Every structure is written in structure tokens, then in C-alpha cells.
MIPA-422433 format. One record per residue (C-alpha): residue in three letters; x, z, y. Coordinates in steps of 0.001 Angstrom, whole numbers, plus 500000, padded with zeros to 6 digits. Last residue first. Layout:
N
<r "ALA",<X,Z,Y>>,
...
This chain:
127
<r "SER",<476621,611649,460792>>,
<r "SER",<478903,613385,462792>>,
<r "VAL",<481260,613731,465663>>,
<r "THR",<481217,617571,467365>>,
<r "VAL",<482285,618769,470528>>,
<r "GLN",<483142,621843,470980>>,
<r "THR",<483139,623812,475001>>,
<r "GLY",<486475,625493,475919>>,
<r "GLN",<486855,628587,477400>>,
<r "GLY",<488059,627519,480774>>,
<r "TRP",<491896,627399,481713>>,
<r "TYR",<493601,628439,484567>>,
<r "ASP",<498227,627096,485718>>,
<r "TYR",<498107,623594,484007>>,
<r "GLU",<501888,622271,483114>>,
<r "SER",<502800,624094,480964>>,
<r "MET",<499816,621917,478835>>,
<r "ARG",<502210,618837,479284>>,
<r "TYR",<500055,615660,479516>>,
<r "TYR",<500555,616008,483503>>,
<r "SER",<504574,615934,482728>>,
<r "SER",<505375,612247,482326>>,
<r "GLY",<504524,611700,486662>>,
<r "GLY",<505656,614856,487414>>,
<r "PRO",<502421,617071,487819>>,
<r "PHE",<501602,617768,491568>>,
<r "ARG",<501530,621647,492145>>,
<r "GLN",<497352,622978,492219>>,
<r "THR",<497031,622697,488782>>,
<r "ALA",<494330,623375,487026>>,
<r "ALA",<492391,622873,483194>>,
<r "CYS",<489262,622217,481167>>,
<r "TYR",<489036,622261,477449>>,
<r "TYR",<487550,620278,475017>>,
<r "VAL",<486763,621874,471514>>,
<r "ALA",<487585,619241,469234>>,
<r "THR",<485357,616264,467224>>,
<r "ASP",<486815,613226,468695>>,
<r "GLU",<488288,612087,465512>>,
<r "PRO",<484372,611322,464082>>,
<r "LYS",<484134,609176,466861>>,
<r "LEU",<482477,608707,470355>>,
<r "SER",<481498,605353,471862>>,
<r "ASN",<481154,606906,475015>>,
<r "MET",<482707,610373,476599>>,
<r "GLN",<482437,611185,480536>>,
<r "LEU",<483933,614172,481453>>,
<r "PHE",<483427,616163,484321>>,
<r "VAL",<484912,618075,487434>>,
<r "THR",<482587,620168,489498>>,
<r "ASN",<483569,621923,492586>>,
<r "LYS",<480055,621460,493737>>,
<r "ALA",<480850,619084,496861>>,
<r "ASN",<484178,618381,495169>>,
<r "ASP",<482332,616502,492264>>,
<r "ARG",<484835,615427,489588>>,
<r "SER",<485076,612133,487422>>,
<r "ILE",<486641,611571,483918>>,
<r "THR",<486474,608449,482067>>,
<r "TYR",<486372,608246,478611>>,
<r "ARG",<485828,605374,475920>>,
<r "GLY",<488080,602887,477921>>,
<r "LYS",<491116,604993,476987>>,
<r "VAL",<490250,607575,474861>>,
<r "SER",<493002,607422,472287>>,
<r "ASP",<495859,606286,474726>>,
<r "ALA",<495045,609342,476071>>,
<r "SER",<494152,609501,480638>>,
<r "ARG",<495313,609073,483994>>,
<r "THR",<493896,609128,487145>>,
<r "TRP",<494422,608799,490988>>,
<r "SER",<492441,608282,493629>>,
<r "SER",<489669,610939,492461>>,
<r "GLY",<490589,613123,495876>>,
<r "GLY",<491731,616055,493934>>,
<r "SER",<493841,614021,490975>>,
<r "ILE",<491818,613286,488294>>,
<r "ILE",<493813,614053,484461>>,
<r "ALA",<492639,613158,481349>>,
<r "VAL",<492669,613691,477807>>,
<r "PHE",<495952,615861,476686>>,
<r "GLU",<495992,617579,473113>>,
<r "ARG",<495547,620803,471930>>,
<r "GLU",<497968,621162,468569>>,
<r "LYS",<495745,620456,465085>>,
<r "GLY",<494298,623256,462115>>,
<r "PRO",<491052,622367,463850>>,
<r "ALA",<491206,619547,466611>>,
<r "GLN",<491969,620770,470500>>,
<r "ARG",<491319,618698,473871>>,
<r "PHE",<492169,618803,476539>>,
<r "TRP",<490824,617617,480512>>,
<r "GLY",<492484,618015,483709>>,
<r "MET",<491774,618738,487146>>,
<r "PHE",<494120,618283,489803>>,
<r "TYR",<493163,620714,492370>>,
<r "SER",<493937,620538,496432>>,
<r "GLY",<489975,619727,495774>>,
<r "PHE",<489018,623311,494382>>,
<r "SER",<490430,624885,497259>>,
<r "ARG",<489081,628420,497092>>,
<r "GLY",<487562,629651,494116>>,
<r "SER",<485373,629005,491108>>,
<r "ALA",<485654,626314,489106>>,
<r "ALA",<482795,624700,487017>>,
<r "CYS",<483424,621545,484448>>,
<r "SER",<481136,619542,482901>>,
<r "LEU",<481170,617170,479661>>,
<r "ARG",<478541,615028,479088>>,
<r "LEU",<478104,613198,475789>>,
<r "SER",<477986,610020,473996>>,
<r "GLY",<477052,608178,470923>>,
<r "GLY",<478935,605817,468977>>,
<r "PRO",<478708,608354,466192>>,
<r "GLN",<476675,611089,466260>>,
<r "VAL",<475811,613511,468528>>,
<r "LEU",<476226,617782,468336>>,
<r "GLY",<477329,619372,471271>>,
<r "GLY",<478972,620044,474454>>,
<r "GLY",<477861,620604,477840>>,
<r "SER",<479872,623223,479239>>,
<r "GLU",<482887,624262,480565>>,
<r "VAL",<483580,627190,482673>>,
<r "LEU",<487136,627103,484870>>,
<r "GLN",<487714,630540,486791>>,
<r "VAL",<490157,630238,489644>>,
<r "GLN",<492440,632563,491774>>,
């Protein structure tokens, strides 16, 4: 049983930065792969980034590579998403997700791989 709560969203100008946090409740946080997804109005929820329990393995979507960094602090049961050089097309509700199973190398982008989800936090990029 894992409960996830995102925070840190808000309004930011193009080119600006935000850091999102996802606080987890439950045992064995360090054994979970943690992911970030986002959903813009009228669009399907899409993969953003994933990190392994020990932070040794990460992947990110092409649309955010070089701009976003996923990290975690297992002592605080928290995963982060540092977002830099933000663009208007980054505007979306951002969701945190967790899975204890290793996602296939070509499957981590699928929502169906994740068992637990947070409620989401709004990120708006606008001048």
C-alpha cells in the first residue's frame, strides 16, 4: 500500500524553473521505481521520467531531455522533478506514480506499468 502526494506546481514564465515533489507513505519506498507523467487539457497522459529505487537508472521523454531531472531522497520518502527552461507546451497536470515491479526496457512509458498514483499538481507556463 503506497499513497503519493505531489506538490510544487504553479505559474511560471517561459524559460523559468520549478521543482516538483512527490511524498510517499508506506513501507519499502526505496524498493519502488518512481515515475512522473503529465496530462495537458484535451490530451492523453504521457510519460515524463522514471528513476530506480537506488537512483542508479533513469529515463526521460525526448520532449524533456536536457531540461528535466528526476531524483529521489529515500530517507525522506520523496521523489523530485527539477524542471528548467520551461516552455508553454510543458503546461499540464503532473502526476507521480510508483511500481515495485521492474518495468520492461520498452514499457516504462506505459501507464499500465504503475500501480499507484498521486492526485496531480498543476504546472502552468505562460508569460
